[in-house]
KENUKOL-272556 format. One line per field, with one value per residue (C-alpha): residue in three letters; x, y, z. Coordinates in nm, 2 decimals. Layout:
// KENUKOL-272556
aa	(ALA/...);
c1	(X/...);
c2	(Y/...);
c3	(Z/...);
//
This chain:
// KENUKOL-272556
aa	(MET/ALA/ARG/LEU/LEU/PRO/TYR/PRO/LEU/LEU/THR/ALA/GLY/LEU/LEU/LEU/MET/TRP/LEU/LEU/LEU/THR/SER/PHE/THR/PRO/GLY/GLN/PHE/VAL/ILE/GLY/ILE/GLY/VAL/ALA/VAL/GLY/ALA/SER/HIS/ALA/LEU/SER/ALA/LEU/GLY/GLU/ALA/SER/PRO/PRO/ILE/ARG/ARG/TRP/SER/ALA/ILE/PRO/ARG/LEU/VAL/GLY/ILE/VAL/THR/TYR/ASP/ILE/LEU/ARG/SER/ASN/LEU/ALA/VAL/ALA/ARG/ILE/LEU/LEU/SER/ALA/SER/GLY/ARG/PRO/GLN/ARG/SER/GLY/PHE/VAL/ARG/VAL/PRO/ILE/ARG/LEU/ARG/SER/PRO/ALA/GLY/LEU/ALA/ILE/LEU/ALA/ILE/VAL/ILE/THR/ALA/THR/PRO/GLY/THR/ALA/TRP/LEU/ASP/TYR/SER/SER/THR/ARG/GLY/GLU/ILE/LEU/ILE/HIS/VAL/PHE/ASP/LEU/GLY/ASP/GLU/GLN/GLU/TRP/VAL/GLU/LEU/ILE/GLY/ASP/ARG/TYR/GLU/ARG/LEU/LEU/LEU/GLU/ILE/PHE/GLU);
c1	(-1.31/-1.30/-1.35/-1.04/-0.82/-0.95/-0.63/-0.50/-0.22/-0.12/-0.12/0.07/0.32/0.39/0.47/0.69/0.87/0.86/1.04/1.28/1.40/1.43/1.44/1.25/1.20/0.83/0.83/0.91/0.65/0.37/0.48/0.44/0.10/0.02/0.18/0.05/-0.31/-0.30/-0.16/-0.42/-0.70/-0.56/-0.57/-0.92/-1.01/-0.92/-1.18/-0.95/-1.11/-0.89/-0.79/-0.96/-0.70/-0.83/-0.52/-0.36/-0.12/0.05/0.16/0.46/0.60/0.61/0.77/1.03/1.08/1.13/1.38/1.58/1.60/1.67/1.98/2.08/2.05/2.28/2.55/2.53/2.52/2.80/3.02/2.95/3.07/3.35/3.49/3.77/3.73/3.62/3.32/3.09/2.78/2.47/2.18/1.87/1.49/1.25/0.89/0.68/0.32/0.11/-0.22/-0.23/-0.50/-0.55/-0.42/-0.27/-0.12/0.04/0.18/0.32/0.47/0.60/0.78/0.92/1.09/1.21/1.35/1.55/1.88/1.96/1.61/1.37/0.98/0.95/0.57/0.28/0.04/-0.32/-0.41/-0.14/-0.10/0.24/0.51/0.83/1.16/1.50/1.77/2.12/2.27/2.02/2.12/1.80/1.50/1.27/1.42/1.30/0.96/0.93/1.10/0.84/0.55/0.64/0.77/0.61/0.29/0.18/0.17/0.01/-0.29/-0.32/-0.35/-0.54/-0.73);
c2	(0.93/0.67/0.38/0.52/0.55/0.38/0.46/0.76/0.82/0.45/0.54/0.85/0.68/0.40/0.64/0.84/0.54/0.38/0.70/0.74/0.40/0.38/0.74/1.06/0.99/1.01/0.67/0.54/0.77/0.61/0.25/0.42/0.53/0.18/0.00/0.23/0.22/-0.16/-0.22/0.02/-0.18/-0.51/-0.40/-0.28/-0.62/-0.78/-0.56/-0.37/-0.07/0.27/0.35/0.67/0.95/1.17/1.45/1.51/1.78/1.51/1.30/1.54/1.63/1.20/1.17/1.45/1.28/0.93/1.06/1.24/0.91/0.70/0.93/0.95/0.59/0.49/0.73/0.57/0.23/0.28/0.47/0.14/-0.10/0.07/0.20/0.02/0.14/-0.21/-0.02/-0.30/-0.28/-0.48/-0.55/-0.71/-0.71/-0.42/-0.49/-0.14/-0.09/0.09/0.24/0.22/0.00/0.12/-0.19/0.09/0.26/-0.04/-0.15/0.17/0.17/-0.18/-0.04/0.25/0.09/-0.19/0.04/0.24/0.11/-0.08/-0.17/-0.44/-0.52/-0.86/-0.91/-0.76/-0.85/-0.73/-0.86/-0.72/-0.39/-0.42/-0.48/-0.65/-0.48/-0.57/-0.34/-0.34/-0.12/-0.09/0.14/0.23/0.04/0.31/0.56/0.31/0.31/0.69/0.74/0.50/0.62/1.01/1.04/0.77/0.63/0.98/1.09/0.78/0.80/1.15/1.04/0.73/0.72);
c3	(-2.02/-1.76/-2.05/-2.25/-1.94/-1.63/-1.47/-1.56/-1.29/-1.37/-1.75/-1.71/-1.47/-1.69/-1.99/-1.79/-1.65/-2.04/-2.17/-1.89/-1.98/-2.33/-2.48/-2.56/-2.93/-3.12/-3.18/-2.80/-2.70/-2.90/-2.83/-2.46/-2.48/-2.61/-2.35/-2.08/-2.20/-2.25/-1.91/-1.76/-1.94/-1.84/-1.45/-1.52/-1.65/-1.29/-1.16/-0.95/-0.81/-0.78/-0.43/-0.30/-0.25/0.03/-0.01/-0.32/-0.15/0.05/-0.23/-0.33/0.02/0.03/-0.27/-0.18/0.18/0.00/-0.24/0.00/0.22/-0.03/-0.14/0.21/0.28/-0.02/0.10/0.48/0.35/0.08/0.37/0.59/0.33/0.22/0.54/0.67/1.00/1.17/1.34/1.47/1.30/1.41/1.20/1.34/1.34/1.43/1.49/1.41/1.53/1.25/1.24/0.85/0.69/0.32/0.12/-0.12/0.15/0.29/-0.03/-0.07/0.26/0.19/-0.14/0.03/0.32/0.08/-0.16/0.06/0.10/0.41/0.53/0.40/0.47/0.58/0.73/0.81/1.08/1.05/1.37/1.58/1.36/1.31/1.03/1.07/0.90/0.89/0.91/0.80/1.06/1.36/1.63/1.82/1.74/1.90/1.63/1.35/1.48/1.50/1.18/1.01/1.19/1.15/0.80/0.63/0.76/0.88/0.50/0.40/0.63/0.52/0.13/0.17/0.52);
//
Protein backbone atom coordinates (compact mmCIF):
# COMPACT_ATOMS: atom_id res chain seq x y z
CA MET A 1 0.00 0.00 0.00
CA ALA A 2 2.89 2.34 0.76
CA ARG A 3 4.14 1.93 -2.81
CA LEU A 4 0.78 2.83 -4.30
CA LEU A 5 0.19 5.78 -1.94
CA PRO A 6 3.45 6.87 -0.29
CA TYR A 7 1.69 9.85 1.31
CA PRO A 8 -1.97 8.90 1.82
CA LEU A 9 -2.93 12.09 3.72
CA LEU A 10 -1.32 14.28 1.07
CA THR A 11 -3.11 12.32 -1.65
CA ALA A 12 -6.48 12.67 0.09
CA GLY A 13 -5.91 16.36 0.79
CA LEU A 14 -4.94 17.10 -2.81
CA LEU A 15 -7.94 15.19 -4.13
CA LEU A 16 -10.26 17.09 -1.80
CA MET A 17 -8.72 20.42 -2.79
CA TRP A 18 -8.99 19.51 -6.47
CA LEU A 19 -12.68 18.73 -6.10
CA LEU A 20 -13.34 21.90 -4.11
CA LEU A 21 -11.63 24.05 -6.74
CA THR A 22 -13.23 22.40 -9.77
CA SER A 23 -16.49 20.50 -9.38
CA PHE A 24 -17.80 17.22 -8.03
CA THR A 25 -18.18 15.29 -11.29
CA PRO A 26 -16.99 11.76 -12.06
CA GLY A 27 -14.51 13.08 -14.63
CA GLN A 28 -13.00 15.61 -12.22
CA PHE A 29 -12.81 12.90 -9.56
CA VAL A 30 -10.75 10.66 -11.86
CA ILE A 31 -8.48 13.55 -12.91
CA GLY A 32 -8.11 14.59 -9.26
CA ILE A 33 -7.05 11.07 -8.28
CA GLY A 34 -4.46 11.08 -11.05
CA VAL A 35 -3.06 14.47 -10.01
CA ALA A 36 -3.02 13.57 -6.30
CA VAL A 37 -1.34 10.18 -6.80
CA GLY A 38 1.15 11.71 -9.25
CA ALA A 39 2.05 14.48 -6.80
CA SER A 40 2.43 11.94 -4.00
CA HIS A 41 4.84 9.88 -6.10
CA ALA A 42 6.76 13.00 -7.15
CA LEU A 43 7.30 13.90 -3.50
CA SER A 44 8.30 10.32 -2.79
CA ALA A 45 10.94 10.54 -5.53
CA LEU A 46 12.51 13.48 -3.67
CA GLY A 47 13.16 11.16 -0.73
CA GLU A 48 11.22 13.13 1.85
CA ALA A 49 10.20 11.14 4.90
CA SER A 50 6.66 11.51 6.12
CA PRO A 51 6.58 13.45 9.40
CA PRO A 52 5.69 11.29 12.39
CA ILE A 53 2.35 12.26 13.88
CA ARG A 54 2.24 11.51 17.59
CA ARG A 55 -1.31 12.55 18.43
CA TRP A 56 -3.96 12.40 15.72
CA SER A 57 -6.74 13.58 18.04
CA ALA A 58 -5.20 17.07 18.29
CA ILE A 59 -5.49 17.69 14.52
CA PRO A 60 -9.27 18.37 14.44
CA ARG A 61 -8.92 20.74 17.41
CA LEU A 62 -6.15 22.63 15.61
CA VAL A 63 -8.20 22.84 12.40
CA GLY A 64 -11.20 24.15 14.35
CA ILE A 65 -9.16 26.78 16.19
CA VAL A 66 -7.42 27.95 13.00
CA THR A 67 -10.71 28.15 11.09
CA TYR A 68 -12.31 30.18 13.88
CA ASP A 69 -9.28 32.50 14.14
CA ILE A 70 -9.17 33.09 10.38
CA LEU A 71 -12.87 34.00 10.29
CA ARG A 72 -12.52 36.26 13.33
CA SER A 73 -9.43 37.96 11.88
CA ASN A 74 -11.16 38.53 8.55
CA LEU A 75 -13.91 40.41 10.35
CA ALA A 76 -11.48 42.38 12.50
CA VAL A 77 -9.32 43.47 9.56
CA ALA A 78 -12.38 44.36 7.48
CA ARG A 79 -13.74 46.43 10.38
CA ILE A 80 -10.45 48.31 10.67
CA LEU A 81 -10.19 48.95 6.94
CA LEU A 82 -13.81 49.97 6.46
CA SER A 83 -14.28 52.07 9.57
CA ALA A 84 -13.89 55.80 9.29
CA SER A 85 -13.45 56.25 13.01
CA GLY A 86 -9.89 57.42 12.63
CA ARG A 87 -8.82 55.16 15.48
CA PRO A 88 -5.04 55.05 15.41
CA GLN A 89 -3.91 51.61 14.39
CA ARG A 90 -0.40 50.54 15.22
CA SER A 91 1.26 47.77 13.28
CA GLY A 92 4.52 46.25 14.39
CA PHE A 93 6.85 43.32 14.73
CA VAL A 94 6.75 40.75 17.52
CA ARG A 95 9.42 38.23 18.48
CA VAL A 96 7.76 35.06 19.74
CA PRO A 97 9.84 32.45 21.59
CA ILE A 98 8.91 28.91 20.58
CA ARG A 99 9.84 25.40 21.70
CA LEU A 100 8.67 23.74 18.48
CA ARG A 101 11.54 22.17 16.49
CA SER A 102 9.78 19.80 14.09
CA PRO A 103 10.17 21.01 10.48
CA ALA A 104 6.61 19.92 9.68
CA GLY A 105 5.27 21.68 12.78
CA LEU A 106 7.18 24.86 11.97
CA ALA A 107 5.89 24.78 8.39
CA ILE A 108 2.31 24.42 9.59
CA LEU A 109 2.77 27.21 12.13
CA ALA A 110 4.12 29.46 9.35
CA ILE A 111 1.10 28.65 7.18
CA VAL A 112 -1.34 29.29 10.03
CA ILE A 113 0.18 32.63 10.97
CA THR A 114 0.46 33.85 7.38
CA ALA A 115 -3.02 32.59 6.41
CA THR A 116 -4.59 34.51 9.27
CA PRO A 117 -5.43 38.03 8.04
CA GLY A 118 -3.47 40.74 9.79
CA THR A 119 -0.42 38.60 10.58
CA ALA A 120 2.60 37.42 8.62
CA TRP A 121 5.48 35.08 9.50
CA LEU A 122 8.74 36.83 8.61
CA ASP A 123 11.66 34.94 10.14
CA TYR A 124 12.64 31.93 12.20
CA SER A 125 15.83 31.75 14.24
CA SER A 126 16.66 28.21 15.32
CA THR A 127 19.60 29.45 17.40
CA ARG A 128 17.45 31.82 19.44
CA GLY A 129 14.36 29.62 19.27
CA GLU A 130 12.06 32.41 18.16
CA ILE A 131 9.99 33.58 15.25
CA LEU A 132 9.42 37.11 14.01
CA ILE A 133 5.91 38.02 12.95
CA HIS A 134 4.31 41.20 11.69
CA VAL A 135 0.94 42.20 13.14
CA PHE A 136 -1.34 44.65 11.32
CA ASP A 137 -3.11 45.91 14.45
CA LEU A 138 -0.68 45.38 17.32
CA GLY A 139 -2.09 46.06 20.73
CA ASP A 140 -0.15 44.16 23.36
CA GLU A 141 2.92 42.20 22.27
CA GLN A 142 2.66 39.78 25.19
CA GLU A 143 -0.89 38.93 24.13
CA TRP A 144 0.43 37.76 20.75
CA VAL A 145 3.20 35.72 22.36
CA GLU A 146 0.65 33.97 24.57
CA LEU A 147 -1.84 33.52 21.71
CA ILE A 148 0.66 31.77 19.45
CA GLY A 149 2.10 29.69 22.27
CA ASP A 150 -1.21 28.64 23.82
CA ARG A 151 -3.41 28.25 20.75
CA TYR A 152 -1.10 26.95 18.04
CA GLU A 153 2.28 25.86 19.35
CA ARG A 154 0.85 23.76 22.19
CA LEU A 155 -1.26 21.71 19.77
CA LEU A 156 1.56 21.42 17.23
CA LEU A 157 3.85 20.11 19.97
CA GLU A 158 1.20 17.50 20.82
CA ILE A 159 0.89 16.49 17.18
CA PHE A 160 4.54 16.35 16.14
CA GLU A 161 6.83 16.15 19.21
